[in-house]
C-alpha positions in Angstrom: 0.1 0.3 0.0 1.4 3.3 -0.6 0.2 6.0 1.7 1.2 9.9 2.0 -0.6 10.7 4.8 -2.8 8.7 7.9 -6.3 10.6 7.5 -8.9 8.3 6.1 -8.6 9.3 2.4 -4.4 9.5 2.3 -3.2 6.0 0.8 -3.7 4.0 -2.2 -6.1 1.1 -1.1 -8.9 3.3 0.4 -8.6 5.7 -2.8 -9.1 2.7 -5.0 -12.4 1.8 -3.1 -13.7 5.2 -3.2 -13.1 5.2 -6.9 -15.0 1.5 -7.4 -18.0 3.2 -5.2 -18.5 6.1 -7.3 -18.1 4.0 -10.5 -20.7 1.7 -9.4 -23.0 4.7 -8.3 -22.4 6.5 -11.5 -23.6 3.0 -13.1 -26.8 3.7 -11.2 -26.2 1.1 -8.5 -27.4 1.4 -5.2 -25.2 2.0 -2.4 -26.5 -1.2 -0.7 -25.5 -3.0 -4.2 -22.5 -1.4 -4.5 -21.4 -2.8 -0.7 -22.2 -5.6 -2.0 -20.2 -6.1 -5.0 -17.1 -4.5 -3.3 -17.5 -6.6 -0.5 -17.5 -9.8 -3.1 -14.7 -9.0 -4.8 -12.1 -7.8 -2.4 -13.2 -10.2 0.2 -12.6 -13.2 -2.4 -9.1 -11.1 -2.6 -8.3 -11.6 0.6 -9.2 -15.2 0.9 -6.3 -15.8 -1.3 -3.5 -13.9 1.1 -1.0 -15.6 2.9 -0.3 -13.2 5.4 -2.8 -12.7 8.5 -1.9 -9.8 9.6 -1.4 -7.8 5.8 -4.7 -9.4 5.2 -6.4 -7.7 8.5 -5.1 -4.4 7.7 -6.1 -4.2 4.5 -10.3 -5.6 5.3 -9.5 -2.8 7.8 -9.0 -0.2 5.3 -12.0 -1.7 3.4 -14.8 -1.7 6.0 -13.2 1.5 7.1 -13.6 2.7 4.1 -17.1 1.2 3.2 -18.6 3.0 6.1 -16.9 6.5 5.4 -18.9 6.1 1.8 -22.1 4.5 3.6 -22.2 7.4 6.0 -21.4 10.3 3.3 -24.6 8.7 1.0 -26.6 8.2 4.7 -26.6 4.7 4.2 -24.8 3.0 6.8 -25.3 -0.5 6.9 -24.8 -2.3 10.3 -22.7 -5.1 9.4 -20.3 -2.7 8.0 -20.4 -0.7 10.8 -19.8 -3.5 13.3 -17.1 -4.9 11.3 -15.1 -1.4 10.7 -15.5 -0.8 14.4 -13.9 -4.2 15.5 -11.3 -4.1 13.1 -10.5 -0.2 14.4 -10.4 -1.6 18.2 -8.3 -4.5 17.3 -5.4 -1.7 15.7 -6.2 -4.2 12.6 -4.2 -1.6 9.8 -1.8 0.3 12.4 0.4 -2.4 11.6 1.1 -0.6 8.2 2.4 2.3 10.4 4.8 0.7 12.7 7.5 1.0 10.9 7.0 4.4 9.9 7.7 7.0 12.5 6.2 7.1 15.8 4.0 9.9 15.1 2.2 8.8 11.7 1.6 5.7 13.7 0.1 8.1 16.6 -1.4 10.0 14.3 -3.1 7.3 12.6 -4.4 6.0 16.1 -6.2 9.3 16.6 -7.8 9.3 13.0 -9.5 5.9 13.5 -10.3 6.8 17.0 -12.0 10.2 15.8 -13.7 7.7 13.1 -14.9 5.0 15.3 -16.6 7.8 17.7 -18.6 9.0 14.4 -19.5 5.3 13.1 -20.9 5.2 17.0 -22.9 7.9 16.9 -24.5 7.5 12.9 -27.4 5.3 13.0 -27.6 2.3 10.9 -29.7 0.1 8.7 -30.2 -3.6 9.1 -29.4 -4.6 5.2 
């Protein structure tokens, strides 16, 4: 993953998810269906990973990005919300910042905690 910062949209993978989401919505697909399409393709990809830590980090970025996109479109789904919170609590993507400097690691941790607070306060839909 290429990252140029610690915010939610400052890495290649989250931007790829956002691009895929936008393309699907531009095609007239609903946020609900776009979520299903993206999850299906990426979870299949992740099942082929050999390294559990890398898989969890990428899965974390996927669910955080989807949760942020769903919130933007007022379509937060309870499964995505719950999984994003679980992965944030696990610190699943923090491993990507461990090799950098401590400041980046701490900044990412703050970004995730702030996003988690927003997630907790946002009502999710059951679908």
